[in-house]
N, C-alpha and C positions, 0 to 999 in steps of 0.2 A: 510476319512469321506465323505459321499456323500452329495449331495445338500439338500436332504430332512432333514437330521440330522442337517445341518447348519441352515435351516429355523426354525426347532424346537428350536434350541439354541437361535436364534434371538427372537422368540416369547416368550420363557421363560424369557429372559432378559427384554423384553419389559413389560411383566406382572409384574415382580419384580419392575421395575422402576415405573410403574403406581401405584403400591401399596405403594410407598413411603418408601421402606425399603432398599434404596441404601447402607446404612451403614453396612449391613450384610456382613461379611467377605467372605463367600463362593460365593458371586456374582462375585468376581474377576475371579473365575475359568472359566465360560463360555466366558467371555470377553477375557481373556488371550488365550483361545482356538481359538476364532475367529481371534485374532491377529496372532496366530501361522499359521493359514490357509491362511494368506496373502502370504505365500511362497509356497503354494501347487502347484504341477506341473500341476494340472487340472485348466485351466482358468475359467471354470464355478464355481469351488469351490472358487477361489480367488475373483471372481466377487460377489458371494453371501456374502462372508465375508466382503467385502468392503461396500456393501449395508447395511448389518446388523450393522456394526460399525457406519456407518453414521446415520442410523435410531436411534441408541441407544445414539448418541451424545458423542461418545468416543473421546474426544479431544486429548487424549494422543497418539492416533494413527495417527493423521493428518500428522505429519512430514513424517512418513514412507509411508503413502498413497500418499502424494504429489509426492514422488519419483517414483511412479508407472505410472505417466503420460507418461513416455517414453516407456511403454509397446507397443508391436506391435499389440496386440489384441484390436480391436475397442470397444468390449464389456467392457474390463477392463478400457480403457480410459474413456468411457461413465460413468461407475460406479464411477471412481475416481473423475470426474468432479462433479457428483451429490454429492458425499461425501464432497468435498471442499465447495460446496454451503451450506451444512448443518453445517460444522465444521470450515470452513476457516474464513478469514477476508479480509479487504480491500486490503491488499498487494497481494492477489491472483488474483485480478481483471484483471490486464494487461495480465497475462498468460491465463486466461479463455477466454478473448475476442478473442484470436487468433482462438479458436475453433468454433467461429460463422461462419467461412468460410470453415470449414472442409467438405470434400466431403461426409462423412458418416452422414446420417440423425440422427442416434441415438446419435452421438457425439454432433451435433449441438443442438439437443433437450435438452440434459443435460446442455449444455453451456447456453442456454436461461434460463432454470430454475435456474441455479446456479447464474447467474448475477442478476436475480430477487431477489433471496434470499440474495445476497450480496449488494443489493440496489445500483446497478451501474447506476446512472442516465445518465451518458454519453453514455451508450449503447442504450438508448431508441430509437433514430431514426433508428438505424440498426435493432433492434428487431422489431419495429413497421413495418418496411419494409418487414418483413418475414411473415406477416399475411396471405398472399395469398399462402403460401406453405402449402398444405394440411397436409403433414406428420408432420409438426411442429405446426400446428394451436393451439392445446390445450395448449401447453407449452407457446407459444407466448402470448395468451390471459391471461393466468394465471400470467405470468411474468409482463405484463403491469399493472395488478392489484396490484401485489406486489410493483411495482415501483410507484404506485399512479399516473399513467399517465392520467390525466383528458383530455388532448388534444386528446387522442385516442378514446374518447367516441363515436364520430360520426362513426368511422370505426368499433368499436366493436358492434355497434347496428346492423350491417349487418349480424352478426352471431347468432342473437337471434332465427332465424328460420332455422339455419343450419341443414342439413339432418343428420349430425354426432352428436349424442346425447351428447357426452362429450364436444365438442366445444360449442354447444348450451347452455348447462347447466353452463359451465364455464363462458360464456359471460353474462348470467343472473346474476350469482354470482358476477362477477367482476363489472358489471355496478351498481349493488346495493351497493357494497362497495364504489364505486366512487361517489355515491349519485345522480345517474341519474334518476330524477323524471319522465322522459318520459318513463321509463320502466314500471311504475305502471299499465297503462291500459293493456299492453301486458301480464304482470305477472298475472293480474286478469283473463284474458281470458284463459291463460294456466291452471290456478288453477281450473276453472269451467268446462273446456271442458272435456267431458267424454272420448274422444279418445286420450287425452294427456298421454304420458308415465308417470308412477309414479315418476321416478327420476326428471323429469321436473316439475311436479306438486309440489313436495316437495321443489325443488330449488326456484320455484316461490313463494311459501308460505314464505320461509325464506327471500326472497327479499322484499316482501311486509312489513314484520316486520322490516327489516333493513332500509327501506325507510320511516318508521313511517306512513304507510298508514292506518290511523284510520278508514277511510270509509269502509275498508274491514273487520272490526271487526265482524259485523253480519254474514258475509259469513264464516269467519274463525270459529266462534262459532259452526256453523252447522257441521263443520268437526270434532268436538269433538266426534261425533257419527258415524264417517265414519267406514266402515267395515274393513279397514286396520289399524292395530295397529300403524304402522309407521306414518300414516297420523294423527291419533288421538294424538299421542305423539308430533309430530311437531307442530300441531295446538295449543296445550296447551303451548308449549314453545314460539310460536309466539305471543300469546295473552299476556303472561307475559312481553315479550319485548315491546309490544305496551302499556303497563301500565295498563292492565286489572287486577283488584284485584283477588287474589286467590279465595276468596269466590264466586265471580261472575263467575269465570271459573268453579268452582265446581257445582254451580247451573245450569249452561248451560249444563253440562254433564248429570245431573239428569233429565232434562226436557224431 
């Protein structure tokens, strides 16, 4: 079975999961098939199977997947570490920490994310020290957010204007989750600037709602008539989060 078919299987399983019908017996068939492909000769197929099972939350596979950490292929190791972060527990932390020093960036990337997912507070200093490694930056910022590392706030602010959009948006998202009120004026500026990329505007809008910036409500109401559907939808959700009554939102849309 090729990579495309594995992805289709993963998407199918995810749709079934989202629909809340996990009890249907035939669901076992695609998951079992994914498990079977953990032994495929093609490393790309094994890799996709691991990612799919991790994404689906198949905890029954974790013991077998852990055993694949000894694989010689770094892509397999990286996918296994990702999966352990999703499905593993605290006992996996010491083993995953070792991979923070791996020479392969993709392996270290997965290790950073996994330790964030596993809430490894002891790894914070080492992870924070990796902020200046460009290839790992997104993962590091995200993990520090997962680890609720408020001490990293001053350093994370440096990446609000990062040229790399994923690092920038993740920094905005994480700082809002960490409750950094100093982000508010910057997020307002991003939201209003016509030359700001749409993902950054949307992330800034979410951040203002997360930080309970009620002064931005009038500006956000204007976005209910934005030409882009995603902006209109996100603006409505932000207003609800800010405590604006549904009827008031409805009237703002009709004006």
